[in-house]
C-alpha positions as protocol buffer text, in pm:
chain_id: "A"
residue {
  index: 1
  type: MET
  ca { x: 0 y: 0 z: 0 }
}
residue {
  index: 2
  type: MET
  ca { x: 270 y: 245 z: 92 }
}
residue {
  index: 3
  type: ALA
  ca { x: 419 y: 188 z: -254 }
}
residue {
  index: 4
  type: GLY
  ca { x: 90 y: 268 z: -421 }
}
residue {
  index: 5
  type: ALA
  ca { x: -44 y: -85 z: -462 }
}
residue {
  index: 6
  type: GLY
  ca { x: -315 y: -293 z: -299 }
}
residue {
  index: 7
  type: PRO
  ca { x: -686 y: -365 z: -352 }
}
residue {
  index: 8
  type: ASP
  ca { x: -942 y: -96 z: -425 }
}
residue {
  index: 9
  type: LEU
  ca { x: -1161 y: -183 z: -129 }
}
residue {
  index: 10
  type: PHE
  ca { x: -1101 y: -338 z: 212 }
}
residue {
  index: 11
  type: ILE
  ca { x: -1373 y: -536 z: 389 }
}
residue {
  index: 12
  type: CYS
  ca { x: -1227 y: -628 z: 725 }
}
residue {
  index: 13
  type: ALA
  ca { x: -1329 y: -818 z: 1035 }
}
residue {
  index: 14
  type: CYS
  ca { x: -1210 y: -710 z: 1377 }
}
residue {
  index: 15
  type: PRO
  ca { x: -1173 y: -1043 z: 1557 }
}
residue {
  index: 16
  type: ARG
  ca { x: -1332 y: -1052 z: 1900 }
}
residue {
  index: 17
  type: PRO
  ca { x: -1109 y: -1179 z: 2182 }
}
residue {
  index: 18
  type: SER
  ca { x: -1153 y: -1553 z: 2230 }
}
residue {
  index: 19
  type: ARG
  ca { x: -1200 y: -1709 z: 2570 }
}
residue {
  index: 20
  type: GLY
  ca { x: -928 y: -1867 z: 2783 }
}
residue {
  index: 21
  type: THR
  ca { x: -553 y: -1819 z: 2796 }
}
residue {
  index: 22
  type: LYS
  ca { x: -473 y: -2082 z: 2531 }
}
residue {
  index: 23
  type: ARG
  ca { x: -597 y: -1901 z: 2227 }
}
residue {
  index: 24
  type: THR
  ca { x: -516 y: -1852 z: 1864 }
}
residue {
  index: 25
  type: VAL
  ca { x: -635 y: -1512 z: 1755 }
}
residue {
  index: 26
  type: PRO
  ca { x: -636 y: -1420 z: 1386 }
}
residue {
  index: 27
  type: LYS
  ca { x: -487 y: -1078 z: 1330 }
}
residue {
  index: 28
  type: GLY
  ca { x: -685 y: -833 z: 1125 }
}
residue {
  index: 29
  type: LEU
  ca { x: -535 y: -667 z: 821 }
}
residue {
  index: 30
  type: PHE
  ca { x: -542 y: -340 z: 1017 }
}
residue {
  index: 31
  type: PRO
  ca { x: -495 y: -435 z: 1386 }
}
residue {
  index: 32
  type: TYR
  ca { x: -551 y: -72 z: 1488 }
}
residue {
  index: 33
  type: PRO
  ca { x: -803 y: 83 z: 1244 }
}
residue {
  index: 34
  type: ALA
  ca { x: -786 y: 419 z: 1424 }
}
residue {
  index: 35
  type: SER
  ca { x: -412 y: 433 z: 1361 }
}
residue {
  index: 36
  type: ALA
  ca { x: -467 y: 338 z: 998 }
}
residue {
  index: 37
  type: MET
  ca { x: -698 y: 638 z: 960 }
}
residue {
  index: 38
  type: LYS
  ca { x: -442 y: 859 z: 1129 }
}
residue {
  index: 39
  type: SER
  ca { x: -177 y: 728 z: 885 }
}
residue {
  index: 40
  type: ASN
  ca { x: -393 y: 829 z: 589 }
}
residue {
  index: 41
  type: LEU
  ca { x: -424 y: 476 z: 449 }
}
residue {
  index: 42
  type: PHE
  ca { x: -788 y: 520 z: 348 }
}
residue {
  index: 43
  type: LEU
  ca { x: -971 y: 748 z: 107 }
}
residue {
  index: 44
  type: PRO
  ca { x: -1204 y: 1005 z: 267 }
}
residue {
  index: 45
  type: LEU
  ca { x: -1570 y: 912 z: 216 }
}
residue {
  index: 46
  type: ASP
  ca { x: -1743 y: 1243 z: 292 }
}
residue {
  index: 47
  type: ASP
  ca { x: -1794 y: 1357 z: -68 }
}
residue {
  index: 48
  type: PHE
  ca { x: -1929 y: 1016 z: -168 }
}
residue {
  index: 49
  type: ILE
  ca { x: -2166 y: 1013 z: 130 }
}
residue {
  index: 50
  type: LYS
  ca { x: -2287 y: 1365 z: 51 }
}
residue {
  index: 51
  type: ASN
  ca { x: -2378 y: 1268 z: -304 }
}
residue {
  index: 52
  type: THR
  ca { x: -2528 y: 924 z: -252 }
}
residue {
  index: 53
  type: SER
  ca { x: -2898 y: 846 z: -243 }
}
residue {
  index: 54
  type: ALA
  ca { x: -2848 y: 474 z: -184 }
}
residue {
  index: 55
  type: ILE
  ca { x: -2750 y: 507 z: 182 }
}
residue {
  index: 56
  type: GLU
  ca { x: -2987 y: 636 z: 449 }
}
residue {
  index: 57
  type: TRP
  ca { x: -2699 y: 767 z: 658 }
}
residue {
  index: 58
  type: ASP
  ca { x: -2929 y: 901 z: 929 }
}
residue {
  index: 59
  type: SER
  ca { x: -3068 y: 547 z: 970 }
}
residue {
  index: 60
  type: LEU
  ca { x: -2728 y: 408 z: 1068 }
}
residue {
  index: 61
  type: VAL
  ca { x: -2626 y: 402 z: 1437 }
}
residue {
  index: 62
  type: PRO
  ca { x: -2461 y: 746 z: 1467 }
}
residue {
  index: 63
  type: GLN
  ca { x: -2223 y: 664 z: 1754 }
}
residue {
  index: 64
  type: VAL
  ca { x: -2096 y: 356 z: 1570 }
}
residue {
  index: 65
  type: MET
  ca { x: -2053 y: 536 z: 1240 }
}
residue {
  index: 66
  type: ASP
  ca { x: -1861 y: 816 z: 1414 }
}
residue {
  index: 67
  type: ALA
  ca { x: -1599 y: 558 z: 1514 }
}
residue {
  index: 68
  type: GLY
  ca { x: -1499 y: 560 z: 1146 }
}
residue {
  index: 69
  type: LYS
  ca { x: -1403 y: 927 z: 1159 }
}
residue {
  index: 70
  type: TYR
  ca { x: -1065 y: 1088 z: 1212 }
}
residue {
  index: 71
  type: LYS
  ca { x: -1061 y: 1461 z: 1283 }
}
residue {
  index: 72
  type: GLY
  ca { x: -1420 y: 1488 z: 1163 }
}
residue {
  index: 73
  type: THR
  ca { x: -1364 y: 1310 z: 831 }
}
residue {
  index: 74
  type: GLN
  ca { x: -1524 y: 971 z: 759 }
}
residue {
  index: 75
  type: PHE
  ca { x: -1260 y: 721 z: 645 }
}
residue {
  index: 76
  type: ILE
  ca { x: -1414 y: 392 z: 760 }
}
residue {
  index: 77
  type: ALA
  ca { x: -1768 y: 259 z: 716 }
}
residue {
  index: 78
  type: PRO
  ca { x: -1853 y: 32 z: 1012 }
}
residue {
  index: 79
  type: LEU
  ca { x: -2074 y: -260 z: 907 }
}
residue {
  index: 80
  type: THR
  ca { x: -2147 y: -447 z: 1231 }
}
residue {
  index: 81
  type: TYR
  ca { x: -2104 y: -388 z: 1603 }
}
residue {
  index: 82
  type: VAL
  ca { x: -2169 y: -547 z: 1943 }
}
residue {
  index: 83
  type: PHE
  ca { x: -2215 y: -444 z: 2304 }
}
residue {
  index: 84
  type: GLY
  ca { x: -2261 y: -641 z: 2624 }
}
residue {
  index: 85
  type: ILE
  ca { x: -2606 y: -689 z: 2779 }
}
residue {
  index: 86
  type: THR
  ca { x: -2776 y: -925 z: 3021 }
}
residue {
  index: 87
  type: GLY
  ca { x: -3138 y: -1020 z: 2961 }
}
residue {
  index: 88
  type: PHE
  ca { x: -3391 y: -1074 z: 3240 }
}
residue {
  index: 89
  type: ASP
  ca { x: -3734 y: -1226 z: 3186 }
}
residue {
  index: 90
  type: SER
  ca { x: -3972 y: -943 z: 3278 }
}
residue {
  index: 91
  type: ALA
  ca { x: -4222 y: -1196 z: 3412 }
}
residue {
  index: 92
  type: GLN
  ca { x: -3969 y: -1303 z: 3676 }
}
residue {
  index: 93
  type: HIS
  ca { x: -3786 y: -980 z: 3749 }
}
residue {
  index: 94
  type: SER
  ca { x: -3896 y: -631 z: 3845 }
}
residue {
  index: 95
  type: ILE
  ca { x: -3608 y: -388 z: 3794 }
}
residue {
  index: 96
  type: GLU
  ca { x: -3618 y: -16 z: 3864 }
}
residue {
  index: 97
  type: ASP
  ca { x: -3474 y: 189 z: 3578 }
}
residue {
  index: 98
  type: THR
  ca { x: -3174 y: 370 z: 3724 }
}
residue {
  index: 99
  type: SER
  ca { x: -2991 y: 446 z: 3397 }
}
residue {
  index: 100
  type: PRO
  ca { x: -2760 y: 604 z: 3326 }
}
residue {
  index: 101
  type: ILE
  ca { x: -2514 y: 498 z: 3593 }
}
residue {
  index: 102
  type: THR
  ca { x: -2139 y: 445 z: 3601 }
}
residue {
  index: 103
  type: TRP
  ca { x: -1986 y: 99 z: 3627 }
}
residue {
  index: 104
  type: GLU
  ca { x: -1871 y: 176 z: 3981 }
}
residue {
  index: 105
  type: GLU
  ca { x: -2231 y: 261 z: 4074 }
}
residue {
  index: 106
  type: GLN
  ca { x: -2356 y: -49 z: 3895 }
}
residue {
  index: 107
  type: ILE
  ca { x: -2143 y: -297 z: 4089 }
}
residue {
  index: 108
  type: ALA
  ca { x: -2246 y: -126 z: 4414 }
}
residue {
  index: 109
  type: SER
  ca { x: -2617 y: -128 z: 4326 }
}
residue {
  index: 110
  type: GLY
  ca { x: -2874 y: -264 z: 4568 }
}
residue {
  index: 111
  type: SER
  ca { x: -3039 y: -446 z: 4276 }
}
residue {
  index: 112
  type: ASP
  ca { x: -2912 y: -801 z: 4223 }
}
residue {
  index: 113
  type: GLU
  ca { x: -2996 y: -779 z: 3853 }
}
residue {
  index: 114
  type: ILE
  ca { x: -2820 y: -449 z: 3791 }
}
residue {
  index: 115
  type: ARG
  ca { x: -2517 y: -568 z: 3983 }
}
residue {
  index: 116
  type: ARG
  ca { x: -2503 y: -899 z: 3795 }
}
residue {
  index: 117
  type: ALA
  ca { x: -2511 y: -719 z: 3459 }
}
residue {
  index: 118
  type: GLY
  ca { x: -2201 y: -527 z: 3562 }
}
residue {
  index: 119
  type: TYR
  ca { x: -2005 y: -849 z: 3610 }
}
residue {
  index: 120
  type: THR
  ca { x: -1993 y: -974 z: 3252 }
}
residue {
  index: 121
  type: ASN
  ca { x: -1651 y: -1082 z: 3127 }
}
residue {
  index: 122
  type: ASP
  ca { x: -1596 y: -795 z: 2883 }
}
residue {
  index: 123
  type: ILE
  ca { x: -1345 y: -611 z: 3098 }
}
residue {
  index: 124
  type: PHE
  ca { x: -1236 y: -400 z: 2802 }
}
residue {
  index: 125
  type: SER
  ca { x: -1581 y: -237 z: 2782 }
}
residue {
  index: 126
  type: ILE
  ca { x: -1561 y: -87 z: 3129 }
}
residue {
  index: 127
  type: PHE
  ca { x: -1320 y: 194 z: 3039 }
}
residue {
  index: 128
  type: GLY
  ca { x: -1499 y: 313 z: 2725 }
}
residue {
  index: 129
  type: ASN
  ca { x: -1238 y: 417 z: 2469 }
}
residue {
  index: 130
  type: LEU
  ca { x: -919 y: 241 z: 2575 }
}
residue {
  index: 131
  type: ALA
  ca { x: -673 y: 465 z: 2393 }
}
residue {
  index: 132
  type: ASP
  ca { x: -621 y: 817 z: 2270 }
}
residue {
  index: 133
  type: TYR
  ca { x: -472 y: 749 z: 1927 }
}
residue {
  index: 134
  type: GLU
  ca { x: -388 y: 1114 z: 1872 }
}
residue {
  index: 135
  type: LYS
  ca { x: -156 y: 1111 z: 2173 }
}
residue {
  index: 136
  type: ASP
  ca { x: -78 y: 736 z: 2157 }
}
residue {
  index: 137
  type: VAL
  ca { x: -161 y: 686 z: 2524 }
}
residue {
  index: 138
  type: LEU
  ca { x: -402 y: 471 z: 2723 }
}
residue {
  index: 139
  type: THR
  ca { x: -702 y: 650 z: 2873 }
}
residue {
  index: 140
  type: PHE
  ca { x: -685 y: 477 z: 3213 }
}
residue {
  index: 141
  type: SER
  ca { x: -421 y: 423 z: 3477 }
}
residue {
  index: 142
  type: GLU
  ca { x: -263 y: 105 z: 3609 }
}
residue {
  index: 143
  type: GLU
  ca { x: -445 y: 170 z: 3936 }
}
residue {
  index: 144
  type: ASP
  ca { x: -777 y: 190 z: 3748 }
}
residue {
  index: 145
  type: LEU
  ca { x: -707 y: -146 z: 3586 }
}
residue {
  index: 146
  type: LEU
  ca { x: -620 y: -310 z: 3917 }
}
residue {
  index: 147
  type: PHE
  ca { x: -937 y: -174 z: 4081 }
}
residue {
  index: 148
  type: CYS
  ca { x: -1147 y: -305 z: 3795 }
}
residue {
  index: 149
  type: LEU
  ca { x: -988 y: -650 z: 3795 }
}
residue {
  index: 150
  type: LYS
  ca { x: -1016 y: -695 z: 4172 }
}
residue {
  index: 151
  type: ASN
  ca { x: -1386 y: -612 z: 4159 }
}
residue {
  index: 152
  type: LEU
  ca { x: -1456 y: -848 z: 3870 }
}
residue {
  index: 153
  type: LEU
  ca { x: -1283 y: -1129 z: 4057 }
}
residue {
  index: 154
  type: ALA
  ca { x: -1467 y: -1065 z: 4384 }
}
residue {
  index: 155
  type: PRO
  ca { x: -1745 y: -1317 z: 4470 }
}
residue {
  index: 156
  type: LEU
  ca { x: -2086 y: -1206 z: 4344 }
}
residue {
  index: 157
  type: ASP
  ca { x: -2328 y: -1279 z: 4628 }
}
residue {
  index: 158
  type: ILE
  ca { x: -2644 y: -1333 z: 4427 }
}
residue {
  index: 159
  type: PRO
  ca { x: -2878 y: -1636 z: 4451 }
}
residue {
  index: 160
  type: GLU
  ca { x: -2864 y: -1864 z: 4148 }
}
residue {
  index: 161
  type: GLU
  ca { x: -3241 y: -1913 z: 4152 }
}
residue {
  index: 162
  type: GLY
  ca { x: -3396 y: -1728 z: 3860 }
}
residue {
  index: 163
  type: ALA
  ca { x: -3053 y: -1663 z: 3707 }
}
residue {
  index: 164
  type: PRO
  ca { x: -3083 y: -1456 z: 3390 }
}
residue {
  index: 165
  type: GLU
  ca { x: -2993 y: -1545 z: 3039 }
}
residue {
  index: 166
  type: THR
  ca { x: -2660 y: -1375 z: 2978 }
}
residue {
  index: 167
  type: MET
  ca { x: -2540 y: -1256 z: 2638 }
}
residue {
  index: 168
  type: ALA
  ca { x: -2176 y: -1149 z: 2654 }
}
residue {
  index: 169
  type: GLY
  ca { x: -2116 y: -922 z: 2357 }
}
residue {
  index: 170
  type: LEU
  ca { x: -2474 y: -948 z: 2229 }
}
residue {
  index: 171
  type: PRO
  ca { x: -2425 y: -1227 z: 1973 }
}
residue {
  index: 172
  type: ILE
  ca { x: -2694 y: -1105 z: 1737 }
}
residue {
  index: 173
  type: GLY
  ca { x: -2625 y: -1196 z: 1376 }
}
residue {
  index: 174
  type: LEU
  ca { x: -2441 y: -1515 z: 1467 }
}
residue {
  index: 175
  type: PRO
  ca { x: -2571 y: -1859 z: 1366 }
}
residue {
  index: 176
  type: ASN
  ca { x: -2696 y: -1918 z: 1721 }
}
residue {
  index: 177
  type: MET
  ca { x: -2930 y: -1618 z: 1697 }
}
residue {
  index: 178
  type: VAL
  ca { x: -3174 y: -1854 z: 1521 }
}
residue {
  index: 179
  type: ASP
  ca { x: -3217 y: -2209 z: 1647 }
}
residue {
  index: 180
  type: ASN
  ca { x: -3265 y: -2520 z: 1432 }
}
residue {
  index: 181
  type: LYS
  ca { x: -3639 y: -2457 z: 1430 }
}
residue {
  index: 182
  type: GLY
  ca { x: -3596 y: -2106 z: 1292 }
}
residue {
  index: 183
  type: ASN
  ca { x: -3689 y: -1931 z: 1617 }
}
residue {
  index: 184
  type: CYS
  ca { x: -3509 y: -1612 z: 1722 }
}
residue {
  index: 185
  type: SER
  ca { x: -3379 y: -1601 z: 2080 }
}
residue {
  index: 186
  type: PHE
  ca { x: -3567 y: -1274 z: 2132 }
}
residue {
  index: 187
  type: GLY
  ca { x: -3848 y: -1333 z: 1881 }
}
residue {
  index: 188
  type: ASP
  ca { x: -4225 y: -1343 z: 1909 }
}
residue {
  index: 189
  type: LYS
  ca { x: -4220 y: -1674 z: 2099 }
}
residue {
  index: 190
  type: SER
  ca { x: -3959 y: -1565 z: 2353 }
}
residue {
  index: 191
  type: PRO
  ca { x: -4019 y: -1388 z: 2686 }
}
residue {
  index: 192
  type: ASP
  ca { x: -4022 y: -1011 z: 2703 }
}
residue {
  index: 193
  type: TYR
  ca { x: -3677 y: -924 z: 2830 }
}
residue {
  index: 194
  type: ILE
  ca { x: -3541 y: -639 z: 3036 }
}
residue {
  index: 195
  type: PHE
  ca { x: -3197 y: -568 z: 2891 }
}
residue {
  index: 196
  type: ILE
  ca { x: -2934 y: -421 z: 3121 }
}
residue {
  index: 197
  type: PRO
  ca { x: -2591 y: -332 z: 2980 }
}
residue {
  index: 198
  type: GLN
  ca { x: -2255 y: -344 z: 3144 }
}
residue {
  index: 199
  type: TYR
  ca { x: -2203 y: 29 z: 3195 }
}
residue {
  index: 200
  type: ASN
  ca { x: -1869 y: 200 z: 3155 }
}
residue {
  index: 201
  type: THR
  ca { x: -1692 y: 439 z: 3389 }
}
residue {
  index: 202
  type: ALA
  ca { x: -1843 y: 739 z: 3209 }
}
residue {
  index: 203
  type: GLY
  ca { x: -2200 y: 624 z: 3267 }
}
residue {
  index: 204
  type: GLY
  ca { x: -2281 y: 492 z: 2922 }
}
residue {
  index: 205
  type: VAL
  ca { x: -2245 y: 181 z: 2708 }
}
residue {
  index: 206
  type: THR
  ca { x: -1932 y: 77 z: 2518 }
}
residue {
  index: 207
  type: ALA
  ca { x: -1981 y: -80 z: 2176 }
}
residue {
  index: 208
  type: GLN
  ca { x: -1722 y: -248 z: 1954 }
}
residue {
  index: 209
  type: VAL
  ca { x: -1705 y: -240 z: 1575 }
}
residue {
  index: 210
  type: THR
  ca { x: -1667 y: -599 z: 1452 }
}
residue {
  index: 211
  type: SER
  ca { x: -1638 y: -536 z: 1077 }
}
residue {
  index: 212
  type: PHE
  ca { x: -1589 y: -241 z: 845 }
}
residue {
  index: 213
  type: ALA
  ca { x: -1524 y: -131 z: 489 }
}
residue {
  index: 214
  type: ALA
  ca { x: -1274 y: 130 z: 367 }
}
residue {
  index: 215
  type: ILE
  ca { x: -1137 y: 241 z: 32 }
}
residue {
  index: 216
  type: ASN
  ca { x: -766 y: 225 z: -43 }
}
residue {
  index: 217
  type: ARG
  ca { x: -633 y: 577 z: -79 }
}
residue {
  index: 218
  type: ASN
  ca { x: -435 y: 457 z: -387 }
}
residue {
  index: 219
  type: THR
  ca { x: -733 y: 317 z: -574 }
}
residue {
  index: 220
  type: ASP
  ca { x: -788 y: 398 z: -940 }
}
residue {
  index: 221
  type: ASN
  ca { x: -1154 y: 303 z: -905 }
}
residue {
  index: 222
  type: PRO
  ca { x: -1297 y: 504 z: -617 }
}
residue {
  index: 223
  type: GLU
  ca { x: -1653 y: 526 z: -753 }
}
residue {
  index: 224
  type: GLU
  ca { x: -1673 y: 153 z: -810 }
}
residue {
  index: 225
  type: ALA
  ca { x: -1532 y: 85 z: -462 }
}
residue {
  index: 226
  type: PHE
  ca { x: -1785 y: 316 z: -300 }
}
residue {
  index: 227
  type: ALA
  ca { x: -2066 y: 148 z: -495 }
}
residue {
  index: 228
  type: ILE
  ca { x: -1992 y: -166 z: -294 }
}
residue {
  index: 229
  type: ILE
  ca { x: -1998 y: 32 z: 30 }
}
residue {
  index: 230
  type: GLU
  ca { x: -2335 y: 173 z: -79 }
}
residue {
  index: 231
  type: LEU
  ca { x: -2466 y: -180 z: -112 }
}
residue {
  index: 232
  type: LEU
  ca { x: -2323 y: -291 z: 222 }
}
residue {
  index: 233
  type: LEU
  ca { x: -2467 y: 7 z: 410 }
}
residue {
  index: 234
  type: SER
  ca { x: -2809 y: 9 z: 244 }
}
residue {
  index: 235
  type: LYS
  ca { x: -3101 y: -141 z: 433 }
}
residue {
  index: 236
  type: GLU
  ca { x: -3161 y: -396 z: 157 }
}
residue {
  index: 237
  type: GLY
  ca { x: -2792 y: -483 z: 139 }
}
residue {
  index: 238
  type: GLN
  ca { x: -2766 y: -545 z: 512 }
}
residue {
  index: 239
  type: GLN
  ca { x: -3079 y: -761 z: 497 }
}
residue {
  index: 240
  type: ASN
  ca { x: -2998 y: -966 z: 190 }
}
residue {
  index: 241
  type: THR
  ca { x: -2622 y: -968 z: 119 }
}
residue {
  index: 242
  type: GLU
  ca { x: -2475 y: -1309 z: 200 }
}
residue {
  index: 243
  type: LEU
  ca { x: -2173 y: -1143 z: 361 }
}
residue {
  index: 244
  type: TYR
  ca { x: -2388 y: -1051 z: 660 }
}
residue {
  index: 245
  type: ASP
  ca { x: -2474 y: -1418 z: 716 }
}
residue {
  index: 246
  type: SER
  ca { x: -2131 y: -1473 z: 868 }
}
residue {
  index: 247
  type: LEU
  ca { x: -2041 y: -1133 z: 1014 }
}
residue {
  index: 248
  type: TYR
  ca { x: -2026 y: -1118 z: 1392 }
}
residue {
  index: 249
  type: GLY
  ca { x: -2253 y: -855 z: 1540 }
}
residue {
  index: 250
  type: MET
  ca { x: -2551 y: -634 z: 1471 }
}
residue {
  index: 251
  type: PRO
  ca { x: -2589 y: -456 z: 1133 }
}
residue {
  index: 252
  type: THR
  ca { x: -2551 y: -81 z: 1161 }
}
residue {
  index: 253
  type: HIS
  ca { x: -2891 y: 1 z: 1010 }
}
residue {
  index: 254
  type: MET
  ca { x: -3105 y: 88 z: 1311 }
}
residue {
  index: 255
  type: GLU
  ca { x: -3426 y: -76 z: 1184 }
}
residue {
  index: 256
  type: LEU
  ca { x: -3278 y: -418 z: 1130 }
}
residue {
  index: 257
  type: GLY
  ca { x: -3376 y: -686 z: 1378 }
}
residue {
  index: 258
  type: SER
  ca { x: -3726 y: -542 z: 1415 }
}
residue {
  index: 259
  type: LYS
  ca { x: -4041 y: -726 z: 1305 }
}
residue {
  index: 260
  type: GLY
  ca { x: -4077 y: -502 z: 1001 }
}
residue {
  index: 261
  type: ALA
  ca { x: -3711 y: -534 z: 899 }
}
residue {
  index: 262
  type: PRO
  ca { x: -3573 y: -884 z: 965 }
}
residue {
  index: 263
  type: ALA
  ca { x: -3196 y: -925 z: 978 }
}
residue {
  index: 264
  type: GLN
  ca { x: -2999 y: -1219 z: 837 }
}
residue {
  index: 265
  type: SER
  ca { x: -2784 y: -1492 z: 985 }
}
residue {
  index: 266
  type: LEU
  ca { x: -2666 y: -1835 z: 874 }
}
residue {
  index: 267
  type: GLY
  ca { x: -2974 y: -1977 z: 1045 }
}
residue {
  index: 268
  type: GLY
  ca { x: -3201 y: -1764 z: 832 }
}
residue {
  index: 269
  type: PRO
  ca { x: -3381 y: -1429 z: 872 }
}
residue {
  index: 270
  type: TRP
  ca { x: -3473 y: -1327 z: 1224 }
}
residue {
  index: 271
  type: HIS
  ca { x: -3641 y: -1047 z: 1415 }
}
residue {
  index: 272
  type: MET
  ca { x: -3701 y: -955 z: 1775 }
}
residue {
  index: 273
  type: SER
  ca { x: -4047 y: -915 z: 1918 }
}
residue {
  index: 274
  type: ASP
  ca { x: -4172 y: -558 z: 1937 }
}
residue {
  index: 275
  type: GLU
  ca { x: -4108 y: -539 z: 2313 }
}
residue {
  index: 276
  type: ASN
  ca { x: -3758 y: -689 z: 2292 }
}
residue {
  index: 277
  type: PHE
  ca { x: -3657 y: -464 z: 2003 }
}
residue {
  index: 278
  type: LYS
  ca { x: -3781 y: -163 z: 2200 }
}
residue {
  index: 279
  type: ALA
  ca { x: -3573 y: -276 z: 2500 }
}
residue {
  index: 280
  type: PHE
  ca { x: -3269 y: -331 z: 2277 }
}
residue {
  index: 281
  type: CYS
  ca { x: -3302 y: 18 z: 2125 }
}
residue {
  index: 282
  type: LYS
  ca { x: -3323 y: 171 z: 2472 }
}
residue {
  index: 283
  type: VAL
  ca { x: -2980 y: 27 z: 2554 }
}
residue {
  index: 284
  type: ARG
  ca { x: -2838 y: 118 z: 2214 }
}
residue {
  index: 285
  type: GLU
  ca { x: -2928 y: 483 z: 2270 }
}
residue {
  index: 286
  type: GLN
  ca { x: -2693 y: 485 z: 2571 }
}
residue {
  index: 287
  type: ILE
  ca { x: -2380 y: 409 z: 2365 }
}
residue {
  index: 288
  type: ASN
  ca { x: -2122 y: 678 z: 2445 }
}
residue {
  index: 289
  type: ALA
  ca { x: -1799 y: 502 z: 2343 }
}
residue {
  index: 290
  type: VAL
  ca { x: -1715 y: 287 z: 2042 }
}
residue {
  index: 291
  type: ASN
  ca { x: -1393 y: 94 z: 1984 }
}
residue {
  index: 292
  type: PHE
  ca { x: -1264 y: -143 z: 1720 }
}
residue {
  index: 293
  type: PHE
  ca { x: -1154 y: -480 z: 1855 }
}
residue {
  index: 294
  type: THR
  ca { x: -774 y: -449 z: 1863 }
}
residue {
  index: 295
  type: PRO
  ca { x: -479 y: -625 z: 2032 }
}
residue {
  index: 296
  type: LEU
  ca { x: -544 y: -395 z: 2330 }
}
residue {
  index: 297
  type: GLU
  ca { x: -876 y: -566 z: 2402 }
}
residue {
  index: 298
  type: GLU
  ca { x: -710 y: -902 z: 2344 }
}
residue {
  index: 299
  type: GLU
  ca { x: -434 y: -831 z: 2597 }
}
residue {
  index: 300
  type: MET
  ca { x: -678 y: -710 z: 2860 }
}
residue {
  index: 301
  type: ASP
  ca { x: -908 y: -1006 z: 2806 }
}
residue {
  index: 302
  type: LYS
  ca { x: -616 y: -1249 z: 2832 }
}
residue {
  index: 303
  type: MET
  ca { x: -524 y: -1094 z: 3168 }
}
residue {
  index: 304
  type: LEU
  ca { x: -875 y: -1154 z: 3301 }
}
residue {
  index: 305
  type: TRP
  ca { x: -890 y: -1514 z: 3186 }
}
residue {
  index: 306
  type: SER
  ca { x: -553 y: -1595 z: 3335 }
}
residue {
  index: 307
  type: CYS
  ca { x: -708 y: -1500 z: 3670 }
}
residue {
  index: 308
  type: PHE
  ca { x: -1005 y: -1728 z: 3609 }
}
residue {
  index: 309
  type: GLU
  ca { x: -780 y: -2023 z: 3532 }
}
residue {
  index: 310
  type: THR
  ca { x: -518 y: -1973 z: 3806 }
}
residue {
  index: 311
  type: GLU
  ca { x: -572 y: -1846 z: 4159 }
}
residue {
  index: 312
  type: LEU
  ca { x: -331 y: -1558 z: 4223 }
}
residue {
  index: 313
  type: SER
  ca { x: -211 y: -1393 z: 4542 }
}
residue {
  index: 314
  type: ASP
  ca { x: -250 y: -1018 z: 4585 }
}
residue {
  index: 315
  type: ASN
  ca { x: 114 y: -964 z: 4492 }
}
residue {
  index: 316
  type: GLU
  ca { x: 83 y: -1187 z: 4185 }
}
residue {
  index: 317
  type: LEU
  ca { x: -233 y: -1002 z: 4082 }
}
residue {
  index: 318
  type: GLU
  ca { x: -60 y: -665 z: 4109 }
}
residue {
  index: 319
  type: GLU
  ca { x: 233 y: -798 z: 3908 }
}
residue {
  index: 320
  type: LEU
  ca { x: 1 y: -931 z: 3639 }
}
residue {
  index: 321
  type: VAL
  ca { x: -176 y: -595 z: 3610 }
}
residue {
  index: 322
  type: SER
  ca { x: 158 y: -412 z: 3598 }
}
residue {
  index: 323
  type: ASP
  ca { x: 285 y: -639 z: 3319 }
}
residue {
  index: 324
  type: THR
  ca { x: -41 y: -609 z: 3125 }
}
residue {
  index: 325
  type: TYR
  ca { x: -44 y: -231 z: 3153 }
}
residue {
  index: 326
  type: ARG
  ca { x: 319 y: -210 z: 3042 }
}
residue {
  index: 327
  type: VAL
  ca { x: 253 y: -431 z: 2738 }
}
residue {
  index: 328
  type: MET
  ca { x: -58 y: -231 z: 2644 }
}
residue {
  index: 329
  type: THR
  ca { x: 136 y: 94 z: 2676 }
}
residue {
  index: 330
  type: MET
  ca { x: 400 y: -45 z: 2439 }
}
residue {
  index: 331
  type: MET
  ca { x: 128 y: -164 z: 2199 }
}
residue {
  index: 332
  type: ILE
  ca { x: -38 y: 175 z: 2169 }
}
residue {
  index: 333
  type: GLY
  ca { x: 300 y: 343 z: 2126 }
}
residue {
  index: 334
  type: GLU
  ca { x: 381 y: 107 z: 1838 }
}
residue {
  index: 335
  type: SER
  ca { x: 36 y: 110 z: 1678 }
}
């Protein structure tokens, strides 16, 4: 690319951290998409977006789409995203709406359900945006990381009776969204759920971009490349393009997944019930930070799972956090 070569269009997945310490993680073509934008590897999209009638840009999740901007210019078109929620059957649980709250307030809540939702395993979502790519620094301190880890590892004193269905990362759009009978997990035959997110330290919800498209700055065919992005961002494209069958996450068009606009997965088309889609949208509106999955999330997740698999003393825990923070600091400096 730096020599002026490469494809016209990039369609990239941002691999989600896998579970456990023994993991093989495929590296994305652009491990740090924000740094790639900063390095001017992609063609600006603003003029194309301004002149297109094929994309209903205002119908795409604005916070997620803004993650594809650098200094106000759109370089990346996010295609799918995820965020962590826990679902509670509304027939079994009565939960007072206390949103928005910070993660610290969530884990100290007097509500068992709200507290449980704060203890999902997505540690990287708690801090919101993990890095400032303009300054090449992390946005949290080593002390913050240690506090977070100690709290996640603390026993959660909540009765198991009536335990909720937990969806780490909201796996909507995956094959398991639709069962072998064609039923959606949150469809018309499912309970009406109360969705509670894992809040971040700023009092909102952190989402992660799981796939995106971008045009090579060196392309000789920019119009043709953007025509594909038009397809991938259109409502019909996100409903019917086979690519979305295997993408991890929720399509960026805000209507998809509703009864009137079914989404697609390998198991077939699916939609949420009206009540569940309404509950999902209520959480989605609280997104205040959006990241791409990068090696930073992977490193932080690996730290957490090493604690799950091996009991550590306080000194060993502090050493692990110190090593993780040092590695992450080096990563962002080299990104």
